[in-house]
MARDOKE-628470 format. One record per residue: residue number from 1; y, z, x of N, C-alpha, C in turn; residue in one letter. Coordinates in nm, 4 decimals, always signed. Atoms other than C-alpha are relative to their C-alpha. Example, Ala and Ser with C-alpha at 12.3 -4.5 7.8 and 13.67 -1.06 7.14 Angstrom:
<sites>
1 -0.1190 +0.0000 +0.0890 -0.4500 +0.7800 +1.2300 +0.1200 +0.0000 +0.0900 A
2 -0.1190 -0.0060 -0.0820 -0.1060 +0.7140 +1.3670 +0.1090 +0.0730 -0.0770 S
</sites>
This chain:
<sites>
1 -0.0163 -0.1458 -0.0021 +12.0896 +7.7123 +10.7057 -0.1034 +0.0548 +0.1061 M
2 +0.0910 -0.0658 -0.0927 +11.9123 +7.9452 +10.9650 -0.0281 +0.1470 -0.0504 V
3 +0.0355 -0.1468 +0.0290 +11.7286 +8.2517 +10.9248 -0.0500 +0.0761 +0.1210 L
4 +0.0274 -0.0833 -0.1000 +11.6970 +8.5189 +11.1728 -0.0520 +0.1552 -0.0442 W
5 +0.0820 -0.1196 +0.0035 +11.4375 +8.7964 +11.1833 -0.0316 +0.0853 +0.1193 V
6 +0.0429 -0.0867 -0.1271 +11.3883 +9.1004 +11.3999 -0.0980 +0.0725 -0.0106 F
7 +0.1406 -0.0355 +0.0050 +11.0577 +9.2173 +11.4884 -0.0069 +0.1363 +0.0814 G
8 -0.0286 -0.1387 -0.0888 +11.0317 +9.5993 +11.6273 -0.1658 +0.0470 -0.0039 Y
9 +0.1260 -0.0451 +0.0133 +10.6592 +9.6577 +11.5134 -0.0982 -0.0930 +0.0560 G
10 +0.1235 +0.1098 -0.0355 +10.3478 +9.4365 +11.5165 +0.0616 -0.1418 -0.0215 S
11 -0.0530 +0.1331 -0.0020 +10.5832 +9.1370 +11.4550 +0.0552 -0.0255 +0.1563 L
12 -0.0192 +0.0333 -0.1503 +10.6540 +9.1672 +11.8292 -0.1202 -0.0567 +0.0921 V
13 +0.1281 +0.0770 -0.0422 +10.2959 +9.0413 +11.9001 -0.0790 -0.0710 -0.0808 W
14 +0.0879 +0.0682 +0.0980 +10.1647 +8.9028 +11.5929 +0.1061 -0.0398 -0.1183 N
15 -0.1321 +0.0212 +0.0714 +10.4664 +8.7342 +11.4196 -0.0863 -0.0693 -0.1309 F
16 +0.0627 +0.0554 +0.1320 +10.2150 +8.5295 +11.1714 +0.0737 -0.1311 -0.0795 G
17 -0.0501 +0.0844 +0.0822 +10.4781 +8.2609 +11.0664 +0.0579 -0.1095 +0.1106 F
18 -0.0816 +0.1033 -0.0845 +10.6360 +7.9249 +11.2141 +0.1410 +0.0479 +0.0181 E
19 -0.1347 -0.0260 -0.0370 +10.9496 +7.9897 +11.4149 +0.0335 -0.1011 +0.1024 Y
20 -0.0683 +0.1066 -0.0954 +11.1806 +7.7885 +11.6260 +0.0351 +0.0612 +0.1269 D
21 -0.0656 -0.0489 -0.1221 +11.3279 +8.0179 +11.8749 -0.0259 +0.1447 -0.0246 E
22 +0.0217 -0.1487 -0.0140 +11.2358 +8.3530 +12.0038 +0.0772 +0.0425 +0.1304 K
23 -0.0867 -0.0645 -0.0957 +11.4662 +8.5981 +12.1948 -0.0143 +0.1390 +0.0067 V
24 +0.0270 -0.1468 -0.0324 +11.4109 +8.9446 +12.3308 +0.1347 +0.0437 +0.0377 I
25 -0.1252 -0.0544 +0.0174 +11.6931 +9.1807 +12.2647 +0.0000 +0.1323 -0.0501 G
26 +0.0110 -0.1072 +0.0689 +11.7836 +9.4769 +12.0984 +0.0862 +0.0393 -0.1210 F
27 -0.0962 -0.0553 +0.1246 +11.9619 +9.6612 +11.7913 +0.0806 +0.1079 +0.0462 I
28 -0.0650 -0.1374 -0.0304 +12.2049 +9.9463 +11.8139 +0.0094 +0.0654 -0.1326 K
29 -0.0103 -0.0973 +0.0920 +12.1869 +10.2872 +11.6322 -0.1135 +0.0109 -0.1060 D
30 +0.1072 -0.0227 +0.0928 +11.8406 +10.2611 +11.4809 -0.1272 +0.0200 +0.1269 Y
31 +0.1152 -0.0512 -0.0954 +11.5166 +10.4215 +11.6758 -0.1393 -0.0269 -0.0831 K
32 +0.1219 +0.0129 +0.0304 +11.1516 +10.3575 +11.6145 -0.0461 +0.1542 -0.0505 R
33 +0.0769 -0.1463 +0.0700 +10.9685 +10.6532 +11.4117 -0.1246 -0.0478 -0.0629 V
34 +0.1396 +0.0038 +0.0833 +10.6004 +10.6665 +11.2794 -0.0114 +0.0804 -0.1211 F
35 -0.0104 -0.1046 +0.1332 +10.7023 +10.8106 +10.9373 -0.0400 -0.1053 -0.1167 D
36 +0.0319 +0.0711 +0.1254 +10.5792 +10.5291 +10.7116 -0.1471 -0.0145 -0.0261 L
37 +0.1254 +0.0274 +0.0338 +10.2269 +10.4868 +10.5411 -0.0232 -0.1342 -0.0217 A
38 +0.0734 +0.1162 +0.0303 +10.0156 +10.1926 +10.5437 -0.1317 +0.0344 -0.0466 C
39 +0.1086 -0.0118 +0.0396 +9.7534 +10.1822 +10.2982 -0.0866 -0.0910 -0.0523 I
40 +0.0784 +0.1048 +0.0363 +9.6254 +9.8420 +10.2639 -0.0241 -0.0548 +0.1391 D
41 +0.0541 +0.0779 -0.1427 +9.5928 +9.7044 +10.6492 -0.0695 +0.0673 +0.0869 H
42 +0.0886 -0.1166 -0.0815 +9.5206 +9.9918 +10.8635 -0.0133 +0.1236 -0.0230 R
43 +0.0365 -0.1270 +0.0643 +9.4684 +10.2681 +10.6340 -0.0296 -0.0389 -0.1379 G
44 +0.0285 -0.0050 +0.1293 +9.3681 +10.3457 +10.2749 +0.0682 +0.0857 -0.0795 T
45 -0.0872 -0.0947 +0.0417 +9.5372 +10.5295 +10.0071 -0.0644 +0.1353 +0.0037 P
46 +0.0536 -0.1203 -0.0083 +9.3043 +10.8183 +10.0566 +0.0377 +0.0498 +0.1525 E
47 -0.0242 -0.0078 -0.1652 +9.3419 +10.7982 +10.4527 +0.1153 -0.0847 +0.0560 H
48 -0.1040 +0.1138 -0.0663 +9.6897 +10.6150 +10.5068 +0.0279 +0.0140 +0.1379 P
49 -0.0464 +0.0094 -0.1369 +9.7809 +10.5124 +10.8503 +0.1370 +0.0299 +0.0226 A
50 -0.1422 -0.0148 -0.0152 +10.1049 +10.5783 +11.0201 +0.0398 -0.1263 +0.0883 R
51 -0.0317 +0.1363 -0.0858 +10.2862 +10.2611 +11.1296 +0.1511 +0.0477 +0.0198 T
52 -0.1381 -0.0278 -0.0355 +10.6570 +10.2460 +11.2638 +0.0992 -0.0656 -0.0957 C
53 -0.1073 +0.0641 +0.0802 +10.9696 +10.1875 +11.0735 +0.1258 +0.0317 +0.0920 T
54 -0.1275 -0.0317 -0.0675 +11.3607 +10.2471 +11.1763 +0.0557 +0.1097 -0.0541 L
55 -0.0733 -0.1083 +0.0421 +11.5636 +10.5396 +11.1507 +0.1195 -0.0051 +0.0594 E
56 -0.1325 -0.0139 -0.0486 +11.9213 +10.5407 +11.1760 +0.0310 +0.1182 +0.0990 Y
57 -0.0464 -0.0930 -0.0900 +12.0644 +10.7284 +11.4901 +0.1303 -0.0673 +0.0912 E
58 -0.1217 +0.0495 -0.0628 +12.4005 +10.6640 +11.6276 -0.0334 +0.0223 +0.1505 E
59 +0.0251 +0.0326 -0.1335 +12.3837 +10.5420 +11.9714 -0.1269 -0.0388 +0.0763 G
60 +0.1573 +0.0494 -0.0462 +12.0112 +10.4626 +11.9750 +0.0045 -0.1374 +0.0422 A
61 +0.0391 +0.1460 -0.0034 +11.8832 +10.1242 +12.0846 -0.1586 -0.0125 -0.0171 I
62 +0.1422 +0.0448 +0.0192 +11.5735 +9.9575 +11.9680 -0.0193 -0.1492 +0.0702 C
63 +0.0395 +0.1357 -0.0383 +11.4295 +9.6839 +12.1594 -0.1079 -0.0791 -0.0844 W
64 +0.0932 +0.0648 +0.0945 +11.2198 +9.4146 +12.0065 +0.0285 -0.1702 +0.0066 G
65 +0.0055 +0.1251 -0.0028 +11.2009 +9.0354 +11.9409 +0.0782 -0.0669 -0.1144 V
66 -0.0643 +0.0421 +0.1052 +11.4217 +8.8294 +11.7333 -0.0492 -0.1835 -0.0388 A
67 +0.0828 +0.1456 +0.0144 +11.2776 +8.4916 +11.5715 +0.0938 -0.0500 -0.0997 Y
68 -0.0870 +0.1131 +0.0656 +11.4820 +8.1797 +11.4350 -0.0818 -0.0935 -0.0536 C
69 +0.0565 +0.0995 +0.0857 +11.3518 +7.9867 +11.1446 +0.1295 -0.0723 -0.0366 I
70 -0.1257 +0.1040 +0.0090 +11.5623 +7.6683 +11.1371 -0.0985 -0.1237 -0.0966 R
71 +0.0767 +0.1038 +0.0532 +11.4470 +7.3458 +10.9208 +0.0129 -0.0117 -0.1357 G
72 -0.0268 +0.0166 +0.1500 +11.5784 +7.3855 +10.5696 -0.0852 +0.1150 -0.0900 G
73 +0.0442 -0.1099 +0.0839 +11.5177 +7.6101 +10.2563 -0.1308 +0.0190 -0.0201 L
74 +0.1568 +0.0174 +0.0301 +11.1399 +7.5183 +10.2195 -0.0664 +0.1160 +0.0961 E
75 +0.0444 -0.0702 -0.0972 +11.0539 +7.6707 +10.5621 +0.0595 +0.1404 +0.0003 K
76 -0.0652 -0.1489 +0.0264 +11.2862 +7.9832 +10.5296 -0.0939 +0.0661 -0.1151 E
77 +0.0652 -0.0541 +0.1390 +11.1125 +8.0390 +10.1795 -0.1205 +0.0379 +0.0437 R
78 +0.1446 -0.0580 -0.0242 +10.7698 +8.0309 +10.3168 -0.0045 +0.0985 +0.1054 A
79 +0.0038 -0.1065 -0.1113 +10.8484 +8.2560 +10.6177 +0.0329 +0.1187 -0.0690 A
80 -0.0521 -0.1189 +0.0667 +11.0211 +8.5115 +10.3713 -0.1105 +0.0367 -0.0870 M
81 +0.1207 -0.0428 +0.0792 +10.7080 +8.4996 +10.1294 -0.0744 +0.0492 +0.0600 E
82 +0.1081 -0.0584 -0.1150 +10.4914 +8.5563 +10.4239 +0.0377 +0.1453 +0.0349 Y
83 -0.0384 -0.1098 -0.0563 +10.6920 +8.8411 +10.5545 -0.0097 +0.1034 -0.0918 L
84 +0.0080 -0.1056 +0.1119 +10.7426 +9.0238 +10.2060 -0.1211 +0.0239 -0.0288 E
85 +0.1556 -0.0422 +0.0394 +10.3589 +8.9975 +10.1369 -0.0316 +0.1364 +0.1130 R
86 +0.0191 -0.0948 -0.1253 +10.3284 +9.1630 +10.4905 +0.0245 +0.1279 +0.0265 R
87 -0.0913 -0.1527 -0.0370 +10.5863 +9.4208 +10.5040 +0.0236 +0.0555 -0.1411 E
88 -0.0334 -0.0617 +0.1428 +10.5319 +9.5319 +10.1267 +0.0032 +0.1436 +0.0182 C
89 -0.0381 -0.1255 -0.0124 +10.5564 +9.8996 +10.2548 +0.1325 +0.0345 +0.0192 E
90 -0.1576 -0.0219 -0.0237 +10.9178 +9.8239 +10.3705 +0.0936 -0.0138 -0.1305 Y
91 -0.0742 +0.0217 +0.1325 +11.1468 +9.8803 +10.0579 +0.1500 -0.0606 +0.0268 D
92 -0.1246 +0.0474 -0.0209 +11.4580 +9.7611 +10.2392 +0.0122 -0.1096 +0.0777 R
93 -0.0435 +0.0852 -0.1015 +11.6058 +9.4662 +10.4022 +0.1356 +0.0073 +0.0721 K
94 -0.1455 -0.0530 -0.0267 +11.8849 +9.5578 +10.6119 +0.0461 -0.1282 +0.1096 T
95 -0.0585 +0.1072 -0.0949 +12.1147 +9.3327 +10.8206 +0.0699 +0.0512 +0.1074 I
96 -0.0638 -0.0440 -0.1332 +12.2036 +9.4058 +11.1679 +0.0594 -0.0853 +0.0968 V
97 -0.0635 +0.1013 -0.1277 +12.3879 +9.2749 +11.4754 -0.1202 +0.0173 +0.1073 E
98 +0.1141 +0.0226 -0.0929 +12.1418 +9.1511 +11.7522 +0.0857 -0.0133 +0.1384 F
99 -0.0620 +0.0332 -0.1189 +12.2256 +9.1646 +12.1255 -0.1188 -0.0241 +0.0931 F
100 +0.0831 +0.0636 -0.0731 +12.0607 +8.9818 +12.3828 -0.0400 +0.1031 +0.1277 K
101 +0.0045 -0.0868 -0.1032 +11.8926 +9.1482 +12.6865 +0.0943 -0.0129 +0.1216 A
102 -0.0696 -0.0092 -0.1131 +12.0992 +9.0075 +12.9307 +0.1565 +0.0681 -0.0117 S
103 -0.1490 -0.0785 +0.0353 +12.4215 +9.2016 +12.7802 -0.0339 +0.1297 +0.0195 T
104 +0.0160 -0.1710 +0.0129 +12.2442 +9.5413 +12.8169 +0.0785 +0.0577 +0.1005 F
105 -0.0489 -0.0633 -0.1041 +12.3820 +9.6290 +13.1526 +0.1480 -0.0138 -0.0393 E
106 -0.1313 +0.0093 +0.0126 +12.7277 +9.5008 +13.0473 +0.0701 +0.1016 -0.1216 E
107 -0.0347 -0.0919 +0.1160 +12.7321 +9.7549 +12.7427 +0.1083 -0.0827 -0.0939 D
108 -0.0798 +0.0689 +0.0849 +12.8930 +9.4723 +12.5400 -0.0073 +0.0398 -0.1442 S
109 +0.0129 -0.0240 +0.1481 +13.0033 +9.5149 +12.1914 +0.0112 -0.1175 -0.0767 E
110 +0.0042 +0.1246 +0.0602 +12.9781 +9.1507 +12.1202 -0.1319 -0.0352 -0.0185 Q
111 +0.1633 +0.0369 +0.0280 +12.6453 +9.0649 +11.9355 -0.0089 -0.1521 +0.0265 P
112 +0.0428 +0.1568 -0.0044 +12.4879 +8.7382 +12.0100 -0.0278 -0.0335 -0.1279 A
113 +0.0204 +0.0518 +0.1163 +12.3773 +8.7135 +11.6736 +0.0249 +0.1070 -0.1337 I
114 -0.0359 -0.0789 +0.1185 +12.5007 +8.8557 +11.3416 -0.0964 -0.0327 -0.1037 T
115 +0.0821 +0.0458 +0.1141 +12.3353 +8.8680 +11.0045 -0.1527 -0.0072 +0.0086 G
116 +0.1796 -0.0085 -0.0306 +11.9743 +8.9535 +11.1458 -0.0643 +0.0697 -0.0971 M
117 +0.0722 -0.0468 +0.1041 +11.7449 +9.0493 +10.9019 -0.1121 +0.0989 +0.0642 L
118 +0.1011 -0.0813 -0.0491 +11.5039 +9.3517 +10.9596 -0.0354 +0.0861 -0.1162 V
119 +0.0977 -0.0666 +0.1183 +11.2370 +9.5245 +10.7238 +0.0420 +0.1516 +0.0366 F
120 +0.0009 -0.1492 -0.0301 +11.3326 +9.8961 +10.7110 -0.0418 +0.0706 -0.1394 T
121 +0.0477 -0.0709 +0.0934 +11.2291 +10.1709 +10.4774 +0.1084 +0.1062 -0.0378 S
122 -0.0747 -0.0937 +0.0625 +11.4221 +10.4366 +10.2631 -0.0796 +0.1257 +0.0486 T
123 +0.0648 -0.1270 -0.0515 +11.3553 +10.7928 +10.4272 +0.0145 +0.0986 -0.1037 P
124 -0.0154 -0.1104 +0.1532 +11.3045 +10.9732 +10.0867 -0.1262 -0.0263 -0.0511 D
125 +0.1160 -0.0069 +0.0762 +10.9759 +11.0727 +9.9701 -0.0300 -0.0122 -0.1566 K
126 -0.0004 +0.0199 +0.1404 +11.0858 +11.0768 +9.6126 -0.0105 -0.1423 -0.0443 V
127 -0.0104 +0.1505 +0.0706 +11.2174 +10.7077 +9.5852 -0.1086 -0.0946 +0.0798 S
128 +0.0801 +0.0940 -0.0633 +10.9867 +10.5544 +9.8544 -0.1372 +0.0714 +0.0196 N
129 +0.1373 -0.0365 +0.0192 +10.6198 +10.6269 +9.8011 -0.0793 -0.0029 +0.0976 R
130 +0.0663 +0.0449 -0.1163 +10.5272 +10.5026 +10.1594 +0.0690 +0.1055 +0.0994 Y
131 -0.0581 -0.0928 -0.0916 +10.7488 +10.7591 +10.3295 -0.0807 +0.0930 +0.0236 Y
132 +0.0751 -0.1297 -0.0342 +10.5600 +11.0206 +10.5032 +0.0665 +0.1198 +0.0513 L
133 -0.0845 -0.0981 -0.0534 +10.8106 +11.1903 +10.6845 -0.0378 +0.0341 +0.1671 G
134 +0.0527 -0.0218 -0.1342 +10.8041 +11.3168 +11.0480 -0.0950 +0.1299 -0.0208 P
135 +0.1043 -0.1207 -0.0002 +10.5289 +11.5623 +11.1655 -0.0161 +0.0190 +0.1581 A
136 +0.0032 -0.0361 -0.1485 +10.4444 +11.7264 +11.4852 -0.1115 -0.0831 +0.0903 P
137 +0.0618 +0.0798 -0.0968 +10.3115 +11.5136 +11.7799 -0.1560 -0.0060 -0.0324 L
138 +0.1323 -0.0096 +0.0078 +9.9601 +11.6290 +11.7445 -0.0478 -0.0018 -0.1130 E
139 +0.0182 +0.0583 +0.1471 +9.9398 +11.5712 +11.3627 +0.0006 -0.1375 -0.0174 D
140 -0.0007 +0.1346 +0.0176 +10.0459 +11.2315 +11.3742 -0.1073 -0.0951 +0.1125 M
141 +0.0702 +0.0838 -0.0671 +9.8296 +11.1370 +11.6740 -0.1686 +0.0581 -0.0659 A
142 +0.1243 -0.0072 +0.0463 +9.5133 +11.2951 +11.4790 -0.0233 -0.0867 -0.1065 R
143 +0.0132 +0.0878 +0.0710 +9.5935 +11.0883 +11.1853 +0.0174 -0.1522 +0.0384 Q
144 +0.0147 +0.1363 -0.0618 +9.6410 +10.7590 +11.3930 -0.1067 -0.0162 +0.0367 I
145 +0.1119 +0.0010 -0.0547 +9.3389 +10.8424 +11.5726 -0.1342 -0.0400 -0.1168 A
146 +0.1150 -0.0041 +0.1081 +9.1089 +10.8498 +11.2611 +0.0146 -0.0843 -0.1133 T
147 -0.0215 +0.1099 +0.1068 +9.2830 +10.6214 +11.0138 -0.0443 -0.1570 +0.0332 A
148 +0.0467 +0.1524 -0.0185 +9.1326 +10.2623 +10.9694 -0.0123 -0.0765 -0.1611 H
149 -0.0205 +0.0866 +0.1369 +9.1603 +9.9892 +10.6960 -0.0464 -0.1303 +0.0228 G
150 +0.0719 +0.1513 -0.0039 +9.0485 +9.6180 +10.6366 +0.0532 -0.0753 +0.1115 P
151 -0.0672 +0.0834 -0.1314 +9.2879 +9.4995 +10.9378 -0.0402 +0.0909 +0.1259 C
152 -0.0119 -0.0626 -0.1409 +9.1557 +9.7430 +11.1816 +0.0260 +0.1443 +0.0141 G
153 -0.0295 -0.1397 -0.0157 +9.2043 +10.0918 +11.3172 +0.1518 +0.0180 +0.0119 N
154 -0.1681 -0.0073 -0.0068 +9.5580 +10.2546 +11.3112 +0.0180 +0.0081 +0.1513 N
155 -0.0396 -0.0431 -0.1412 +9.5126 +10.3699 +11.6919 +0.0177 -0.1523 +0.0589 R
156 -0.0210 +0.1518 -0.0758 +9.4737 +9.9585 +11.7826 +0.1625 -0.0287 -0.0165 D
157 -0.1243 +0.0299 +0.0336 +9.8158 +9.9364 +11.6282 +0.1055 +0.0383 +0.0982 Y
158 -0.1031 -0.0526 -0.0937 +9.9939 +10.1732 +11.8492 -0.0110 -0.0309 +0.1400 I
159 +0.0179 +0.0550 -0.1358 +9.8142 +10.0572 +12.1530 +0.0545 -0.1511 +0.0278 F
160 -0.0416 +0.1699 -0.0412 +9.8989 +9.6758 +12.1118 +0.1569 +0.0282 -0.0307 L
161 -0.1373 +0.0045 +0.0287 +10.2546 +9.7953 +12.0067 +0.0286 +0.0155 +0.1513 L
162 -0.0415 -0.0127 -0.1109 +10.2799 +9.9908 +12.3275 -0.0194 -0.1103 +0.1215 E
163 +0.0407 +0.0908 -0.1226 +10.1068 +9.7059 +12.5431 +0.1350 -0.1179 -0.0171 K
164 -0.1031 +0.1074 +0.0214 +10.3603 +9.4290 +12.3608 +0.1448 +0.0523 +0.0473 A
165 -0.1530 -0.0446 -0.0616 +10.6776 +9.6412 +12.4839 +0.0054 +0.0094 +0.1156 L
166 +0.0184 -0.0038 -0.1643 +10.5461 +9.6825 +12.8318 +0.0134 -0.1681 +0.0033 F
167 -0.0085 +0.1581 -0.0284 +10.5134 +9.2764 +12.8038 +0.1099 -0.0434 +0.0031 N
168 -0.1219 +0.0650 +0.0001 +10.8618 +9.2274 +12.7108 +0.0884 +0.0755 +0.0791 I
169 -0.1151 -0.1000 -0.1170 +11.0229 +9.4646 +12.9715 +0.0395 +0.1075 -0.0461 G
170 -0.0952 -0.1021 +0.0397 +11.1249 +9.7506 +12.7520 -0.0741 +0.0763 -0.0894 H
171 +0.0563 -0.1060 +0.0656 +10.9129 +10.0247 +12.6863 +0.0723 +0.1016 -0.0920 E
172 -0.0748 -0.0834 +0.0920 +10.9712 +10.3008 +12.4406 -0.0701 +0.1462 +0.0210 D
173 +0.0544 -0.1214 -0.0487 +10.9181 +10.6608 +12.5468 -0.0681 +0.0684 -0.1228 D
174 +0.0804 -0.0242 +0.1055 +10.8170 +10.7625 +12.2093 -0.1419 -0.0419 -0.0543 M
175 +0.1367 +0.0750 +0.0427 +10.5505 +10.5203 +12.1616 -0.1039 +0.0306 +0.1182 I
176 +0.0892 -0.0518 -0.1237 +10.4043 +10.5989 +12.5278 -0.0502 +0.1208 -0.0351 I
177 +0.0108 -0.1495 +0.0011 +10.4258 +10.9861 +12.4526 -0.1202 -0.0026 -0.1198 E
178 +0.0806 -0.0154 +0.1374 +10.2515 +10.9166 +12.0929 -0.1326 -0.0728 +0.0231 L
179 +0.1052 +0.0619 -0.0432 +9.9887 +10.6616 +12.2383 -0.1054 +0.0989 +0.0702 A
180 +0.0992 -0.0730 -0.0628 +9.8789 +10.9147 +12.4938 -0.0663 +0.1003 -0.0694 A
181 +0.0482 -0.1169 +0.0918 +9.8311 +11.1859 +12.2446 -0.1162 -0.0571 -0.0706 E
182 +0.0945 +0.0746 +0.1065 +9.6131 +10.9384 +12.0313 -0.1272 -0.0045 +0.1148 V
183 +0.1409 +0.0323 -0.0922 +9.3723 +10.8566 +12.3427 -0.0181 +0.1567 +0.0371 R
184 +0.0569 -0.1305 -0.0486 +9.3564 +11.2320 +12.4262 -0.0789 +0.0602 -0.1326 K
185 +0.0709 -0.0287 +0.1353 +9.2426 +11.2978 +12.0426 -0.1218 -0.0848 +0.0001 Y
186 +0.0970 +0.0803 +0.0164 +9.0186 +11.0139 +12.0619 -0.1268 +0.0337 +0.0864 T
187 +0.1119 -0.0726 -0.0935 +8.8383 +11.1431 +12.3843 -0.0590 +0.1185 -0.0194 E
188 +0.0590 -0.1476 +0.0190 +8.8118 +11.4994 +12.2835 -0.0911 -0.0289 -0.1130 I
189 +0.0852 -0.0054 +0.1140 +8.6560 +11.3862 +11.9359 -0.1285 -0.0691 +0.0330 T
190 +0.0950 +0.0836 -0.0364 +8.4289 +11.1629 +12.1015 -0.0938 +0.1115 +0.0706 S
191 +0.1033 -0.1154 -0.0707 +8.2819 +11.4536 +12.3628 -0.0229 +0.0929 -0.1052 I
192 +0.0463 -0.1116 +0.0889 +8.2750 +11.6899 +12.0698 -0.1429 -0.0499 -0.0926 V
193 +0.0742 +0.0768 +0.0792 +8.0806 +11.4317 +11.8796 -0.1549 +0.0006 +0.0638 K
194 +0.1102 +0.0493 -0.0508 +7.8475 +11.3730 +12.1451 -0.0787 +0.1324 +0.0339 A
195 +0.0583 -0.1182 -0.0750 +7.8033 +11.7302 +12.2815 +0.0060 +0.1370 -0.1009 T
196 -0.0084 -0.1138 +0.0755 +7.9340 +11.9785 +12.0274 +0.1117 +0.0901 +0.0781 G
197 -0.0803 -0.1073 -0.0691 +8.1586 +12.1431 +12.3057 +0.1392 -0.0198 +0.0463 V
198 -0.1238 +0.0118 -0.0121 +8.5184 +12.1661 +12.3429 +0.0418 +0.0737 +0.1179 V
199 -0.0397 -0.0723 -0.0829 +8.6797 +12.2732 +12.6465 +0.1329 +0.0759 -0.0587 K
200 -0.1244 -0.0946 +0.0471 +8.9466 +12.5692 +12.6095 +0.1241 -0.0718 +0.0003 S
201 -0.1253 +0.0658 -0.0024 +9.2528 +12.3457 +12.7254 +0.0063 -0.1055 -0.1117 N
202 -0.0206 +0.1051 +0.0903 +9.1876 +12.0951 +12.4364 -0.0167 +0.0535 -0.1418 D
203 +0.0098 -0.0586 +0.1517 +9.1988 +12.3542 +12.1372 +0.1150 -0.0567 -0.0718 R
204 -0.1035 +0.0049 +0.0799 +9.5445 +12.2622 +12.0292 -0.0232 -0.1538 -0.0751 R
205 +0.0389 +0.1333 +0.0739 +9.4140 +11.8884 +11.9376 -0.1089 -0.0097 -0.1294 L
206 +0.1190 +0.0022 +0.0879 +9.1137 +11.9957 +11.7383 +0.0053 +0.1319 -0.1039 T
207 -0.0057 -0.0871 +0.1022 +9.2440 +12.2920 +11.5315 -0.0711 +0.1318 +0.0678 G
208 +0.0835 -0.0980 -0.0584 +9.0338 +12.5334 +11.7586 +0.0895 +0.1290 +0.0677 I
209 -0.0727 -0.1166 -0.0357 +9.1463 +12.9114 +11.8261 -0.0948 +0.0659 +0.1106 T
210 +0.0454 -0.0791 -0.1014 +9.0573 +13.1917 +12.0547 -0.0944 +0.0863 -0.0305 G
211 +0.1259 -0.0926 +0.0060 +8.7581 +13.3718 +11.9011 -0.1098 -0.0628 +0.0650 S
212 +0.1076 +0.0747 -0.0864 +8.4490 +13.3593 +12.1136 -0.1288 -0.0165 -0.0854 S
213 +0.1189 +0.0541 +0.0646 +8.1033 +13.2068 +12.0223 -0.0886 -0.0419 +0.0987 S
214 +0.0944 +0.0586 -0.0966 +7.8027 +13.0833 +12.2004 +0.0197 -0.1155 +0.0469 P
215 -0.0054 +0.1053 -0.0580 +7.8039 +12.8208 +12.4412 +0.1523 -0.0433 +0.0336 R
216 -0.1666 +0.0263 -0.0364 +8.1977 +12.8398 +12.5265 +0.0737 -0.0826 -0.1158 G
217 -0.0618 +0.0949 +0.0981 +8.2994 +12.6810 +12.1892 +0.0489 +0.1163 -0.0970 V
218 -0.1066 -0.1050 +0.0590 +8.5910 +12.8788 +12.0069 +0.0465 -0.0834 -0.1364 H
219 -0.0404 +0.0664 +0.1346 +8.6359 +12.7729 +11.6360 +0.0511 +0.1170 -0.1077 M
220 -0.0230 -0.0681 +0.1238 +8.8082 +12.9360 +11.3504 -0.0458 -0.0390 -0.1242 S
221 +0.0667 +0.0192 +0.1263 +8.6328 +12.7216 +11.0940 -0.0634 -0.1501 +0.0694 S
222 +0.0793 +0.1285 -0.0367 +8.3894 +12.4125 +11.1254 +0.0822 -0.1159 +0.0243 P
223 -0.0580 +0.1186 -0.0320 +8.5359 +12.1054 +11.2928 -0.0510 -0.1148 -0.0592 L
224 +0.0345 +0.1133 +0.0940 +8.5289 +11.8008 +11.0604 +0.0217 -0.1252 +0.1010 K
225 -0.0165 +0.1074 -0.0912 +8.4954 +11.4767 +11.2651 -0.0008 -0.1195 -0.0940 L
226 +0.0149 +0.1491 +0.0690 +8.6107 +11.1461 +11.1061 -0.0425 -0.1077 +0.0771 L
227 +0.0544 +0.1255 -0.0837 +8.4117 +10.8262 +11.2360 +0.0834 -0.0716 +0.0648 P
228 -0.1098 +0.1050 -0.0725 +8.6063 +10.6200 +11.5048 -0.0793 -0.1268 -0.0180 L
229 +0.0776 +0.1418 +0.0309 +8.5507 +10.2631 +11.3756 +0.0224 -0.0964 +0.1532 Q
230 -0.0234 +0.0698 -0.1153 +8.5148 +9.9904 +11.6509 +0.1230 -0.0740 +0.0182 E
231 -0.1321 +0.0412 +0.0145 +8.8187 +9.8390 +11.7728 -0.0097 -0.1882 -0.0285 A
232 -0.0149 +0.1283 +0.0234 +8.9329 +9.4862 +11.6487 +0.1271 -0.0502 +0.0389 V
233 -0.1363 +0.0728 -0.0657 +9.1990 +9.2387 +11.7548 +0.0867 -0.0358 -0.1304 A
234 -0.0606 +0.0378 +0.1339 +9.3066 +9.1557 +11.3949 +0.1503 +0.0815 -0.0145 T
235 -0.1071 -0.0904 +0.0485 +9.6476 +9.3061 +11.2648 +0.0907 -0.0473 -0.1216 D
236 -0.0728 +0.0296 +0.1490 +9.8838 +9.3465 +10.9564 +0.1058 -0.1115 +0.0171 S
</sites>
């Protein structure tokens, strides 16, 4: 028997299990969204991180990496046990069709691999306690910039994902935009922490409004800064 697993998040760069073949490609009708909470790797129950999951959208394409595990039931079982522990926030195992990168320009309807397993999540806050739902870009950036857990900072996750997708030659516009917003927020909070001064064009990221006060700082309420932890290379 053969097990195929599709990675679209941290599995793209940090697979963590033994595999026999790796193929770059895409699945259809799904897109990445940062709507899932992580409370045990890059966040905590009090301050959950945001990690990506998949959302169904007809016509969408999600690029990633397919891993093949061959060698019998024991090898497959070991990989699945590892993945189920690691992907514990994902409450669904979805079966999809996988298309190789070489077929993208052809717009082929013939998948290279059928029966591909991918970990996804139910987009419902009642039935899925890890589902955070969508949020404005600035709010997601603030949460990602400040969350951290046993495996490192939440912001490292999105930066590593951005780099990994660049390395496989298939960047995601949403990831690029969100990562850029996280960088802005990180830079601004670092400046505020060091000087106490925020430039007027940075107000939207810090909750600052237009009332005047000394030294050019305009605040509707005291700005609470969360500490930014040192970056680490580990991952969930």
